[in-house]
C-alpha positions in Angstrom: 118.2 81.7 109.3 117.8 78.7 107.1 119.1 78.6 103.5 115.6 78.8 102.2 115.0 82.0 104.2 118.3 83.5 103.1 117.6 82.6 99.5 114.1 84.2 99.8 115.4 87.4 101.2 118.1 87.6 98.5 115.5 87.0 95.8 113.3 89.7 97.2 116.3 92.1 97.2 117.0 91.3 93.6 113.3 91.9 92.7 113.5 95.2 94.6 116.6 96.3 92.7 114.8 95.4 89.4 111.9 97.6 90.5 114.1 100.5 91.5 116.7 100.3 88.7 115.3 98.4 85.8 117.8 99.9 83.3 120.6 98.0 85.1 119.0 94.6 84.2 118.0 95.0 80.6 119.9 94.7 77.3 117.4 96.4 74.9 115.1 99.4 75.1 111.6 98.6 76.3 109.7 99.1 73.1 112.5 98.1 70.7 111.0 96.0 67.9 114.3 95.4 66.0 114.3 91.6 66.9 112.8 88.9 64.8 109.2 88.0 65.9 108.9 85.0 68.1 112.7 84.3 68.0 114.0 81.5 70.3 116.1 82.4 73.3 119.7 83.1 72.6 122.6 85.2 73.9 121.1 88.4 72.5 117.6 87.7 73.8 117.8 85.4 76.9 114.0 84.8 76.9 113.4 85.2 73.2 111.2 87.8 71.6 107.4 88.2 71.4 105.2 88.5 68.4 106.3 92.1 67.8 110.0 91.4 68.0 110.4 92.9 71.5 112.8 91.4 74.0 110.8 89.3 76.4 113.4 89.7 79.2 113.0 93.5 79.0 109.3 93.2 79.1 109.6 90.9 82.1 111.8 93.3 84.1 109.3 96.2 83.6 106.3 93.9 84.3 107.9 92.9 87.6 108.5 96.5 88.4 104.9 97.3 87.7 103.5 94.4 89.7 105.7 95.3 92.8 104.6 99.0 92.6 101.0 98.1 92.5 101.4 95.5 95.2 103.2 97.8 97.6 100.9 100.8 97.0 97.8 98.6 97.4 99.2 97.1 100.6 100.1 100.6 102.0 96.5 101.7 101.4 95.1 98.6 103.0 97.4 99.0 106.0 96.5 102.6 106.6 92.8 101.9 106.3 93.0 98.7 108.3 95.0 100.2 111.2 92.8 103.3 111.3 89.6 101.4 111.4 90.9 98.7 113.7 92.4 101.2 116.1 89.1 103.2 116.3 87.0 100.1 116.7 89.2 98.5 119.3 89.8 101.6 121.3 86.4 103.4 121.2 84.1 100.3 121.4 80.3 101.1 121.6 78.5 102.3 118.5 81.7 103.2 116.7 82.9 99.7 117.0 79.6 98.3 115.8 79.6 100.7 112.8 83.1 99.9 111.6 82.6 96.1 112.0 79.4 96.3 110.0 81.3 98.2 107.3 84.0 95.4 107.4 81.2 92.8 107.1 79.9 94.6 104.0 83.4 94.6 102.4 83.9 90.9 103.3 80.5 90.0 101.8 81.9 90.9 98.3 84.9 88.9 97.0 88.0 91.1 96.9 88.8 90.5 93.3 85.2 91.1 92.3 85.2 94.4 94.2 88.5 95.5 92.6 87.1 94.5 89.2 84.1 96.7 89.7 86.2 99.7 90.9 88.7 99.4 88.1 85.8 99.2 85.6 84.3 102.3 87.2 87.5 104.4 87.4 89.5 103.1 84.5 92.9 101.5 84.3 96.0 103.0 85.8 98.6 102.4 88.6 96.9 104.7 91.1 93.4 103.6 90.3 94.3 99.9 90.5 96.2 100.3 93.7 93.3 102.2 95.4 90.9 99.5 94.2 93.0 96.7 95.6 93.6 98.6 98.8 89.9 99.2 99.4 89.3 95.5 98.8 91.9 94.3 101.3 91.7 96.4 104.5 89.0 94.6 106.4 91.0 91.6 107.4 93.8 93.8 108.9 91.2 95.8 110.7 89.7 92.7 112.3 93.1 91.3 113.4 94.1 94.6 114.9 90.7 95.0 116.7 90.9 91.5 118.1 94.4 92.1 119.4 93.4 95.5 120.9 90.5 93.9 122.8 93.1 91.6 124.5 95.8 94.3 125.1 93.4 96.8 126.6 92.9 94.5 129.6 96.6 94.2 130.4 97.8 95.7 133.7 100.0 98.5 132.1 96.9 99.7 130.1 94.7 99.8 133.2 97.5 101.6 135.1 97.8 104.2 132.3 94.0 104.8 132.5 94.2 105.1 136.3 96.8 107.9 136.1 94.7 109.8 133.6 96.4 109.2 130.2 94.3 110.7 127.5 92.5 108.3 125.0 94.6 109.4 122.0 97.9 109.0 123.9 96.7 105.7 125.3 95.8 104.4 121.8 99.0 105.4 120.1 101.6 105.0 122.9 100.3 102.0 124.8 97.7 100.0 122.7 99.0 100.2 119.1 102.7 99.2 119.7 101.6 96.0 121.5 99.0 95.2 118.9 101.1 95.6 115.7 103.1 92.3 115.7 100.2 90.1 114.4 99.6 92.7 111.7 103.2 92.8 110.5 102.9 89.1 109.6 99.9 89.9 107.4 101.7 92.5 105.3 103.6 90.1 103.1 100.5 88.1 102.4 98.7 91.3 101.5 101.4 92.2 99.0 101.2 88.7 97.5 97.4 88.9 97.2 97.6 92.3 95.5 100.2 91.1 93.0 98.1 88.1 92.1 94.9 90.2 91.8 96.8 92.7 89.6 97.9 89.9 87.3 94.4 88.5 87.2 92.9 91.9 86.2 95.6 92.5 83.6 95.0 89.0 82.2 91.3 89.9 81.8 92.4 93.1 79.9 91.6 95.5 82.8 95.1 96.5 83.6 97.1 99.6 82.4 98.0 98.7 78.8 100.6 101.4 78.7 102.8 99.3 81.1 104.0 95.7 80.7 102.3 93.4 83.1 102.7 89.8 84.1 99.0 89.2 83.5 99.2 90.8 80.1 102.3 88.7 79.2 100.5 85.5 80.2 97.4 86.5 78.2 99.5 87.2 75.1 101.4 83.9 75.5 98.2 81.8 75.8 97.6 81.3 72.0 101.3 80.5 71.3 101.9 78.2 74.3 102.9 75.1 72.4 105.1 76.8 69.8 106.7 79.5 72.0 107.1 78.2 75.5 109.5 81.0 76.5 106.6 83.5 76.4 105.0 81.7 79.4 108.1 80.6 81.3 109.4 84.0 82.3 106.2 85.6 83.7 105.0 82.3 85.1 108.2 81.8 87.1 108.3 85.4 88.4 104.7 85.2 89.5 105.4 81.9 91.3 108.3 83.5 93.1 106.2 86.5 94.1 103.6 84.1 95.5 106.1 81.9 97.3 108.6 84.4 98.7 106.1 86.5 100.8 104.9 83.4 102.5 108.4 82.5 103.6 109.0 86.1 104.7 105.8 86.1 106.7 106.9 82.9 108.5 110.2 84.6 109.4 108.4 87.8 110.6 106.1 85.7 112.7 109.0 84.0 114.5 110.6 87.4 115.0 107.4 89.1 116.3 106.4 86.3 118.6 108.9 85.9 121.6 107.7 82.4 122.3 108.5 81.2 118.8 111.8 83.0 118.8 112.7 81.4 122.1 111.7 77.9 120.9 113.7 78.3 117.7 116.8 79.4 119.8 116.4 76.4 122.1 116.2 74.1 119.0 119.3 75.6 117.4 121.2 75.3 120.7 120.1 71.7 121.1 121.4 70.9 117.5 124.7 72.6 118.3 125.0 70.5 121.5 124.3 67.3 119.6 126.8 68.1 116.9 129.5 68.7 119.5 
């Protein structure tokens, strides 16, 4: 792996530890208002304080935790729905395939953020509600990719042989079709996490997030009026949001090379050629 990929994985591990064990990374309680309002960064408050005297770094750690939880939950819901619909559509074909693809067309006709905005407005804010809304808005792409892959895999020789010996449809779908159709879907998972995190930040920026939890979008919204005087209010959440957008893209590229034997072989040949030239 390149240095960029190693750095990306290390960054994701640190963010994961922040989400699992936030108390290990903070210096002040979450809602402690003992600091001076809008104090500049110093040794006691590495990212300064907000308008209420709260430590911005502490807020950032818990906001990162909240964004990762929502992103992973929403992605899990989208994957379950996408795999279920794609597997049924690609395996059954006929009227069931047409019905599920028309449902996917209906979901695609509405922008994902707009659909999530409507659902959150209908259900109210909350981690579960927001995760379900983002998951329902993001499953159709995964279903289409899995269905397209299944249409190709089902014509392979080993699938035709399994049908010839009388393998039941359920066993055929889960033991023969699905394992060979998953690699393209694995690459989409980091992108889905990235999209969910950005959507959550956007909804929180608009005031539709869960106000009982710190959020990157809420922190960016609160920093907007004080941007010129208090740059540190924007620097922290902005940097974390950029990392969460950039890191999944690098991880998806690595997963694509791992899942595709041709890309893995080409990369191995390139590394071997570099070693030969160096020697």
